[in-house]
A tleap script that builds the chain and sets N, CA, C and O, in Angstrom:
source leaprc.protein.ff14SB
mol = sequence {
  NMET GLY TYR TYR ARG ILE SER GLU SER LEU
  VAL LYS ARG VAL VAL ARG PHE PRO LYS ARG
  VAL GLU LYS GLY ILE ALA PRO GLY THR THR
  ALA CYS MET GLN LEU ALA GLY SER LYS LYS
  HIE PRO THR GLU ILE TRP VAL MET PHE GLN
  GLU VAL GLY LYS GLU PRO THR SER ASN PRO
  GLN PHE SER ILE ILE ASN TYR GLN GLN LYS
  LYS LYS ILE ILE THR ALA TRP ARG TYR PRO
  GLY ILE SER PRO ILE GLY GLU PRO ILE PRO
  ILE PRO ASP ASP ILE LEU ALA GLU ILE GLU
  LEU ALA GLN CASP
}
set mol.1.N position { 60.414 53.016 39.010 }
set mol.1.CA position { 60.829 53.526 37.107 }
set mol.1.C position { 60.947 55.610 38.331 }
set mol.1.O position { 61.841 56.452 38.422 }
set mol.2.N position { 60.036 55.543 38.723 }
set mol.2.CA position { 59.575 56.392 39.889 }
set mol.2.C position { 60.485 57.314 39.980 }
set mol.2.O position { 60.426 58.537 39.859 }
set mol.3.N position { 61.778 56.220 40.324 }
set mol.3.CA position { 63.645 56.898 40.838 }
set mol.3.C position { 63.405 57.594 39.279 }
set mol.3.O position { 62.870 58.679 39.047 }
set mol.4.N position { 63.840 56.848 38.521 }
set mol.4.CA position { 64.544 57.710 37.196 }
set mol.4.C position { 63.831 58.778 36.697 }
set mol.4.O position { 64.417 59.587 35.977 }
set mol.5.N position { 62.293 58.959 37.042 }
set mol.5.CA position { 61.099 60.120 35.576 }
set mol.5.C position { 61.039 59.313 34.563 }
set mol.5.O position { 60.824 59.769 33.440 }
set mol.6.N position { 61.222 57.951 34.780 }
set mol.6.CA position { 60.695 57.627 33.472 }
set mol.6.C position { 58.927 56.055 33.134 }
set mol.6.O position { 58.834 54.966 33.701 }
set mol.7.N position { 58.047 56.586 32.203 }
set mol.7.CA position { 57.889 56.718 32.765 }
set mol.7.C position { 56.849 55.067 31.328 }
set mol.7.O position { 57.326 54.467 30.365 }
set mol.8.N position { 56.044 55.025 31.695 }
set mol.8.CA position { 55.941 53.317 31.175 }
set mol.8.C position { 55.540 53.607 29.150 }
set mol.8.O position { 55.669 52.784 28.244 }
set mol.9.N position { 55.098 54.938 29.072 }
set mol.9.CA position { 55.170 55.448 27.408 }
set mol.9.C position { 57.077 55.768 27.229 }
set mol.9.O position { 57.908 55.648 26.330 }
set mol.10.N position { 57.071 56.045 28.108 }
set mol.10.CA position { 59.160 56.624 27.481 }
set mol.10.C position { 59.960 54.968 27.265 }
set mol.10.O position { 60.989 54.807 26.609 }
set mol.11.N position { 59.263 53.948 27.926 }
set mol.11.CA position { 60.377 53.154 28.188 }
set mol.11.C position { 59.585 51.998 26.949 }
set mol.11.O position { 60.369 51.052 26.874 }
set mol.12.N position { 58.517 51.767 26.105 }
set mol.12.CA position { 57.916 51.796 25.601 }
set mol.12.C position { 58.657 52.137 23.598 }
set mol.12.O position { 59.132 51.381 22.752 }
set mol.13.N position { 58.394 53.516 23.632 }
set mol.13.CA position { 59.055 54.649 22.781 }
set mol.13.C position { 59.888 54.077 22.865 }
set mol.13.O position { 59.449 53.083 22.287 }
set mol.14.N position { 61.257 53.712 23.241 }
set mol.14.CA position { 62.807 53.382 23.582 }
set mol.14.C position { 62.776 52.145 22.336 }
set mol.14.O position { 63.181 51.871 21.206 }
set mol.15.N position { 61.614 51.433 23.991 }
set mol.15.CA position { 62.544 49.724 22.670 }
set mol.15.C position { 62.018 49.681 21.740 }
set mol.15.O position { 62.400 48.898 20.869 }
set mol.16.N position { 60.551 50.788 21.480 }
set mol.16.CA position { 60.400 51.071 19.601 }
set mol.16.C position { 60.962 51.642 18.539 }
set mol.16.O position { 60.630 51.500 17.362 }
set mol.17.N position { 62.140 52.535 19.147 }
set mol.17.CA position { 63.172 52.867 18.026 }
set mol.17.C position { 64.622 53.654 18.817 }
set mol.17.O position { 64.894 54.845 18.972 }
set mol.18.N position { 65.245 52.584 19.147 }
set mol.18.CA position { 66.362 53.147 20.313 }
set mol.18.C position { 67.140 54.027 19.155 }
set mol.18.O position { 66.970 54.126 17.940 }
set mol.19.N position { 68.083 54.629 20.096 }
set mol.19.CA position { 69.383 55.172 18.948 }
set mol.19.C position { 70.439 54.235 19.031 }
set mol.19.O position { 71.144 54.126 18.028 }
set mol.20.N position { 70.720 53.465 20.121 }
set mol.20.CA position { 71.649 51.968 19.960 }
set mol.20.C position { 70.891 51.241 20.455 }
set mol.20.O position { 69.839 51.318 21.090 }
set mol.21.N position { 72.029 49.958 19.825 }
set mol.21.CA position { 71.434 48.579 20.548 }
set mol.21.C position { 72.566 47.737 20.778 }
set mol.21.O position { 73.534 47.587 20.033 }
set mol.22.N position { 72.321 47.140 22.015 }
set mol.22.CA position { 73.440 46.699 22.776 }
set mol.22.C position { 73.448 45.341 23.431 }
set mol.22.O position { 72.478 44.871 24.025 }
set mol.23.N position { 74.495 44.807 23.295 }
set mol.23.CA position { 73.936 42.934 24.264 }
set mol.23.C position { 73.750 43.302 25.327 }
set mol.23.O position { 74.731 43.744 25.924 }
set mol.24.N position { 72.516 43.287 25.981 }
set mol.24.CA position { 72.674 43.171 27.693 }
set mol.24.C position { 73.656 42.453 28.405 }
set mol.24.O position { 74.682 41.940 27.959 }
set mol.25.N position { 73.251 42.471 29.503 }
set mol.25.CA position { 74.955 42.288 31.204 }
set mol.25.C position { 73.926 40.496 31.251 }
set mol.25.O position { 74.430 39.373 31.236 }
set mol.26.N position { 72.677 40.800 31.298 }
set mol.26.CA position { 72.775 38.820 31.582 }
set mol.26.C position { 72.238 38.215 30.018 }
set mol.26.O position { 71.769 38.918 29.123 }
set mol.27.N position { 72.470 36.586 29.966 }
set mol.27.CA position { 72.456 35.963 28.635 }
set mol.27.C position { 71.560 35.889 28.644 }
set mol.27.O position { 70.702 35.566 29.465 }
set mol.28.N position { 71.630 36.506 26.672 }
set mol.28.CA position { 70.166 36.355 26.635 }
set mol.28.C position { 68.852 37.418 26.421 }
set mol.28.O position { 67.815 37.292 25.770 }
set mol.29.N position { 69.355 38.478 27.235 }
set mol.29.CA position { 69.113 39.639 27.068 }
set mol.29.C position { 69.907 40.611 26.197 }
set mol.29.O position { 71.021 40.613 25.673 }
set mol.30.N position { 68.343 41.842 26.300 }
set mol.30.CA position { 69.367 43.977 24.882 }
set mol.30.C position { 68.884 44.271 25.317 }
set mol.30.O position { 67.835 43.981 25.892 }
set mol.31.N position { 69.893 45.478 25.130 }
set mol.31.CA position { 69.510 46.271 26.171 }
set mol.31.C position { 69.628 48.513 24.686 }
set mol.31.O position { 70.477 48.816 23.848 }
set mol.32.N position { 68.985 48.919 24.926 }
set mol.32.CA position { 68.803 50.101 23.445 }
set mol.32.C position { 68.316 50.931 25.065 }
set mol.32.O position { 67.905 50.715 26.205 }
set mol.33.N position { 68.884 52.365 23.766 }
set mol.33.CA position { 69.279 53.364 24.414 }
set mol.33.C position { 68.358 54.360 23.385 }
set mol.33.O position { 68.151 54.023 22.219 }
set mol.34.N position { 67.695 55.949 24.102 }
set mol.34.CA position { 67.003 56.920 23.548 }
set mol.34.C position { 67.721 58.349 24.337 }
set mol.34.O position { 67.093 58.649 25.353 }
set mol.35.N position { 68.927 59.272 24.038 }
set mol.35.CA position { 69.191 60.212 24.284 }
set mol.35.C position { 67.787 60.921 25.099 }
set mol.35.O position { 66.597 60.799 24.808 }
set mol.36.N position { 68.662 61.965 26.609 }
set mol.36.CA position { 67.270 61.948 26.766 }
set mol.36.C position { 67.994 64.153 27.577 }
set mol.36.O position { 68.918 64.924 27.321 }
set mol.37.N position { 66.965 64.126 28.389 }
set mol.37.CA position { 68.717 65.723 28.649 }
set mol.37.C position { 68.253 67.159 27.270 }
set mol.37.O position { 67.501 67.571 26.386 }
set mol.38.N position { 69.799 67.377 28.339 }
set mol.38.CA position { 70.428 68.642 27.608 }
set mol.38.C position { 71.276 68.040 26.441 }
set mol.38.O position { 71.493 66.879 26.093 }
set mol.39.N position { 71.892 69.916 25.709 }
set mol.39.CA position { 73.258 69.905 26.178 }
set mol.39.C position { 74.235 69.120 26.437 }
set mol.39.O position { 74.857 68.125 26.064 }
set mol.40.N position { 74.082 70.539 27.804 }
set mol.40.CA position { 74.161 70.668 28.388 }
set mol.40.C position { 74.633 70.185 29.725 }
set mol.40.O position { 75.483 70.728 30.431 }
set mol.41.N position { 73.658 68.594 30.084 }
set mol.41.CA position { 73.106 67.964 31.058 }
set mol.41.C position { 72.981 66.960 30.251 }
set mol.41.O position { 71.826 66.534 30.234 }
set mol.42.N position { 73.984 66.193 29.312 }
set mol.42.CA position { 72.675 64.769 28.767 }
set mol.42.C position { 72.907 63.244 29.409 }
set mol.42.O position { 73.856 62.682 29.955 }
set mol.43.N position { 71.572 62.878 29.066 }
set mol.43.CA position { 71.463 61.741 30.038 }
set mol.43.C position { 70.588 60.726 28.805 }
set mol.43.O position { 70.008 61.048 27.768 }
set mol.44.N position { 70.788 59.524 29.404 }
set mol.44.CA position { 70.664 58.451 28.341 }
set mol.44.C position { 69.222 57.892 28.712 }
set mol.44.O position { 68.567 58.341 29.653 }
set mol.45.N position { 68.956 57.255 28.194 }
set mol.45.CA position { 67.600 56.446 28.673 }
set mol.45.C position { 67.933 54.540 28.365 }
set mol.45.O position { 67.111 53.917 27.693 }
set mol.46.N position { 68.471 54.229 28.611 }
set mol.46.CA position { 68.425 52.205 28.732 }
set mol.46.C position { 66.479 51.098 29.723 }
set mol.46.O position { 65.651 50.950 30.621 }
set mol.47.N position { 67.027 50.788 28.530 }
set mol.47.CA position { 65.460 49.446 29.323 }
set mol.47.C position { 66.516 48.472 28.378 }
set mol.47.O position { 67.255 48.735 27.429 }
set mol.48.N position { 66.127 46.910 29.309 }
set mol.48.CA position { 67.415 45.703 29.239 }
set mol.48.C position { 65.337 44.722 28.696 }
set mol.48.O position { 64.394 44.592 29.477 }
set mol.49.N position { 65.367 44.433 27.713 }
set mol.49.CA position { 64.451 43.411 27.469 }
set mol.49.C position { 64.901 41.893 27.052 }
set mol.49.O position { 66.062 41.678 26.704 }
set mol.50.N position { 64.137 41.082 27.094 }
set mol.50.CA position { 64.631 39.837 26.441 }
set mol.50.C position { 63.414 39.880 25.991 }
set mol.50.O position { 62.396 40.339 26.508 }
set mol.51.N position { 63.725 38.963 24.190 }
set mol.51.CA position { 62.788 38.262 23.582 }
set mol.51.C position { 61.775 36.763 23.956 }
set mol.51.O position { 62.472 35.825 24.341 }
set mol.52.N position { 61.005 36.612 23.918 }
set mol.52.CA position { 60.397 35.853 24.728 }
set mol.52.C position { 59.732 34.763 23.842 }
set mol.52.O position { 59.812 33.561 24.091 }
set mol.53.N position { 59.051 35.309 22.758 }
set mol.53.CA position { 58.720 35.091 21.431 }
set mol.53.C position { 57.025 34.902 20.932 }
set mol.53.O position { 56.241 35.215 21.828 }
set mol.54.N position { 56.330 34.400 19.535 }
set mol.54.CA position { 56.159 34.896 18.890 }
set mol.54.C position { 54.130 34.798 19.285 }
set mol.54.O position { 53.345 33.976 19.758 }
set mol.55.N position { 54.096 35.984 18.808 }
set mol.55.CA position { 52.668 36.236 19.262 }
set mol.55.C position { 51.889 37.156 17.915 }
set mol.55.O position { 52.111 38.048 17.096 }
set mol.56.N position { 50.998 36.346 18.314 }
set mol.56.CA position { 49.586 35.666 16.456 }
set mol.56.C position { 49.274 37.328 16.628 }
set mol.56.O position { 49.016 37.712 17.769 }
set mol.57.N position { 49.293 38.466 15.369 }
set mol.57.CA position { 48.111 38.824 15.123 }
set mol.57.C position { 48.229 38.883 13.493 }
set mol.57.O position { 49.131 38.775 12.661 }
set mol.58.N position { 46.467 39.172 13.500 }
set mol.58.CA position { 45.688 39.220 12.548 }
set mol.58.C position { 45.060 40.030 12.081 }
set mol.58.O position { 44.665 40.654 13.066 }
set mol.59.N position { 44.377 40.823 10.626 }
set mol.59.CA position { 44.317 41.801 9.962 }
set mol.59.C position { 43.246 40.744 8.958 }
set mol.59.O position { 43.222 39.809 8.158 }
set mol.60.N position { 42.500 41.649 9.659 }
set mol.60.CA position { 40.936 41.198 9.602 }
set mol.60.C position { 40.997 41.301 8.205 }
set mol.60.O position { 41.323 40.387 7.448 }
set mol.61.N position { 40.692 42.376 7.904 }
set mol.61.CA position { 40.731 42.846 6.320 }
set mol.61.C position { 42.017 42.158 4.935 }
set mol.61.O position { 42.547 42.520 3.885 }
set mol.62.N position { 41.987 41.379 5.557 }
set mol.62.CA position { 43.221 40.511 3.852 }
set mol.62.C position { 43.112 39.660 4.833 }
set mol.62.O position { 43.702 38.794 4.187 }
set mol.63.N position { 42.846 39.043 5.983 }
set mol.63.CA position { 42.786 37.985 6.754 }
set mol.63.C position { 44.017 36.807 6.594 }
set mol.63.O position { 44.010 35.597 6.369 }
set mol.64.N position { 45.331 38.076 6.893 }
set mol.64.CA position { 46.265 38.023 7.254 }
set mol.64.C position { 47.361 37.156 8.172 }
set mol.64.O position { 48.364 37.847 8.350 }
set mol.65.N position { 47.429 36.282 8.595 }
set mol.65.CA position { 48.618 36.422 10.271 }
set mol.65.C position { 49.505 36.432 10.126 }
set mol.65.O position { 50.191 35.706 9.407 }
set mol.66.N position { 50.029 38.050 11.372 }
set mol.66.CA position { 50.789 38.199 11.356 }
set mol.66.C position { 51.669 37.858 13.113 }
set mol.66.O position { 51.145 37.920 14.226 }
set mol.67.N position { 53.113 37.511 12.754 }
set mol.67.CA position { 53.590 37.355 14.162 }
set mol.67.C position { 54.715 38.428 14.435 }
set mol.67.O position { 55.476 39.058 13.700 }
set mol.68.N position { 54.547 38.386 15.517 }
set mol.68.CA position { 55.336 39.754 16.726 }
set mol.68.C position { 56.046 39.325 17.723 }
set mol.68.O position { 55.549 38.446 18.428 }
set mol.69.N position { 57.199 39.765 17.989 }
set mol.69.CA position { 57.663 39.114 18.658 }
set mol.69.C position { 57.679 39.694 20.171 }
set mol.69.O position { 57.730 40.920 20.279 }
set mol.70.N position { 57.639 38.884 21.383 }
set mol.70.CA position { 56.596 40.041 22.054 }
set mol.70.C position { 58.127 39.793 23.287 }
set mol.70.O position { 58.674 38.694 23.197 }
set mol.71.N position { 58.505 40.445 23.964 }
set mol.71.CA position { 59.435 41.665 25.286 }
set mol.71.C position { 59.234 41.036 26.318 }
set mol.71.O position { 58.244 40.359 26.596 }
set mol.72.N position { 60.170 41.231 26.939 }
set mol.72.CA position { 59.364 41.631 27.998 }
set mol.72.C position { 60.472 41.706 29.293 }
set mol.72.O position { 61.310 40.902 29.701 }
set mol.73.N position { 59.942 43.477 29.871 }
set mol.73.CA position { 61.571 43.945 29.503 }
set mol.73.C position { 61.779 43.617 31.126 }
set mol.73.O position { 61.296 42.737 31.839 }
set mol.74.N position { 62.204 44.115 31.252 }
set mol.74.CA position { 63.720 43.694 32.662 }
set mol.74.C position { 64.189 44.871 33.586 }
set mol.74.O position { 64.354 44.811 34.805 }
set mol.75.N position { 64.351 45.831 32.856 }
set mol.75.CA position { 64.751 47.167 33.926 }
set mol.75.C position { 64.368 47.993 32.709 }
set mol.75.O position { 63.958 47.758 31.572 }
set mol.76.N position { 64.822 49.557 33.773 }
set mol.76.CA position { 64.620 50.887 32.792 }
set mol.76.C position { 65.322 51.848 33.313 }
set mol.76.O position { 64.666 52.424 34.181 }
set mol.77.N position { 66.590 52.371 33.139 }
set mol.77.CA position { 66.997 53.670 33.742 }
set mol.77.C position { 68.253 54.243 33.161 }
set mol.77.O position { 69.119 53.674 32.497 }
set mol.78.N position { 68.159 55.611 33.588 }
set mol.78.CA position { 68.476 57.006 33.689 }
set mol.78.C position { 69.936 56.769 33.508 }
set mol.78.O position { 70.235 55.998 34.420 }
set mol.79.N position { 71.112 57.058 32.730 }
set mol.79.CA position { 72.282 56.685 32.635 }
set mol.79.C position { 72.906 58.153 32.680 }
set mol.79.O position { 72.915 58.758 31.608 }
set mol.80.N position { 73.553 58.943 34.073 }
set mol.80.CA position { 73.794 60.708 33.278 }
set mol.80.C position { 74.919 60.163 32.804 }
set mol.80.O position { 75.566 59.176 33.152 }
set mol.81.N position { 75.147 61.511 31.366 }
set mol.81.CA position { 76.187 61.942 30.601 }
set mol.81.C position { 75.723 60.614 29.223 }
set mol.81.O position { 74.617 60.176 28.907 }
set mol.82.N position { 77.029 60.319 28.713 }
set mol.82.CA position { 77.252 59.821 26.948 }
set mol.82.C position { 77.910 57.979 27.831 }
set mol.82.O position { 79.106 57.869 28.102 }
set mol.83.N position { 77.403 57.378 27.984 }
set mol.83.CA position { 78.411 56.012 28.154 }
set mol.83.C position { 79.598 55.912 26.342 }
set mol.83.O position { 79.570 56.222 25.151 }
set mol.84.N position { 80.420 55.280 27.347 }
set mol.84.CA position { 80.693 54.515 26.313 }
set mol.84.C position { 80.103 53.395 25.044 }
set mol.84.O position { 79.783 52.264 25.408 }
set mol.85.N position { 79.980 53.772 23.562 }
set mol.85.CA position { 80.041 53.454 23.179 }
set mol.85.C position { 81.215 51.890 22.418 }
set mol.85.O position { 82.317 51.825 21.873 }
set mol.86.N position { 79.692 50.492 22.991 }
set mol.86.CA position { 79.940 49.110 22.425 }
set mol.86.C position { 80.923 48.385 23.854 }
set mol.86.O position { 81.000 47.164 23.986 }
set mol.87.N position { 81.375 49.029 24.496 }
set mol.87.CA position { 82.453 48.723 25.494 }
set mol.87.C position { 81.868 47.909 26.380 }
set mol.87.O position { 80.827 48.256 26.938 }
set mol.88.N position { 82.261 47.121 26.545 }
set mol.88.CA position { 81.177 46.147 27.787 }
set mol.88.C position { 81.137 46.610 29.778 }
set mol.88.O position { 82.020 46.282 30.570 }
set mol.89.N position { 79.921 47.376 30.115 }
set mol.89.CA position { 80.212 47.356 31.230 }
set mol.89.C position { 81.323 46.715 32.540 }
set mol.89.O position { 81.575 45.614 33.029 }
set mol.90.N position { 81.753 48.092 32.720 }
set mol.90.CA position { 82.989 46.996 33.793 }
set mol.90.C position { 82.185 46.714 35.166 }
set mol.90.O position { 81.683 47.556 35.911 }
set mol.91.N position { 82.198 44.624 35.373 }
set mol.91.CA position { 81.172 44.580 36.819 }
set mol.91.C position { 82.152 43.544 37.151 }
set mol.91.O position { 83.116 43.218 36.458 }
set mol.92.N position { 81.765 43.003 38.416 }
set mol.92.CA position { 83.469 43.075 39.888 }
set mol.92.C position { 82.857 41.187 38.628 }
set mol.92.O position { 81.981 41.139 37.765 }
set mol.93.N position { 83.855 39.959 39.158 }
set mol.93.CA position { 83.767 38.866 38.594 }
set mol.93.C position { 83.009 38.287 39.541 }
set mol.93.O position { 82.423 37.287 39.128 }
set mol.94.N position { 82.837 38.530 40.533 }
set mol.94.CA position { 81.370 37.737 41.722 }
set mol.94.C position { 80.359 37.767 41.272 }
set mol.94.O position { 79.538 36.893 40.993 }
set mol.95.N position { 80.390 39.184 41.149 }
set mol.95.CA position { 77.819 39.615 40.071 }
set mol.95.C position { 78.212 39.012 39.388 }
set mol.95.O position { 78.511 38.185 40.250 }
set mol.96.N position { 78.576 38.539 38.453 }
set mol.96.CA position { 79.232 38.419 37.186 }
set mol.96.C position { 78.743 36.604 37.496 }
set mol.96.O position { 77.701 36.148 37.025 }
set mol.97.N position { 79.599 35.864 38.252 }
set mol.97.CA position { 78.920 34.532 39.382 }
set mol.97.C position { 78.422 34.301 39.204 }
set mol.97.O position { 78.037 33.383 38.480 }
set mol.98.N position { 77.736 35.638 40.270 }
set mol.98.CA position { 76.281 34.705 41.083 }
set mol.98.C position { 74.882 35.043 39.845 }
set mol.98.O position { 73.704 34.800 40.106 }
set mol.99.N position { 75.162 35.383 39.086 }
set mol.99.CA position { 74.845 36.090 37.917 }
set mol.99.C position { 74.432 35.098 37.300 }
set mol.99.O position { 73.220 34.929 37.430 }
set mol.100.N position { 75.164 34.069 36.419 }
set mol.100.CA position { 75.741 33.257 35.609 }
set mol.100.C position { 74.983 31.102 36.735 }
set mol.100.O position { 74.800 30.021 36.175 }
set mol.101.N position { 74.764 31.515 38.593 }
set mol.101.CA position { 74.520 30.042 38.920 }
set mol.101.C position { 72.901 30.997 38.941 }
set mol.101.O position { 72.010 30.148 38.955 }
set mol.102.N position { 72.267 32.470 38.946 }
set mol.102.CA position { 71.079 32.482 38.743 }
set mol.102.C position { 70.363 31.739 37.765 }
set mol.102.O position { 69.367 31.059 38.008 }
set mol.103.N position { 71.179 31.964 36.065 }
set mol.103.CA position { 70.546 31.094 35.557 }
set mol.103.C position { 70.111 29.727 35.566 }
set mol.103.O position { 69.050 29.172 35.283 }
set mol.104.N position { 71.644 29.200 36.123 }
set mol.104.CA position { 71.132 27.491 36.247 }
set mol.104.C position { 70.221 26.696 36.639 }
set mol.104.O position { 70.352 25.482 36.481 }
savepdb mol mol.pdb
quit
């Protein structure tokens, strides 16, 4: 994250308030994005995560237990420019086969 100048709090903000949400390239993942940079040099900050399970959170004032979805952050990166909306990222077939083998 230091390479892309992305802090931990920025990653949390992108996950909580995304501008755009899409399906991740790895099976069972989600990618979300927020705009960054300037008008002259626009960039996007992307975070890929996986929803792991539910964690109970309680409110002692009302004695109610709520369940909050836990998220496992897989990766975060800065995309230079504006990415195409809704189009899958072009990934070579050998890399996709390698990802599928790693999941099995």
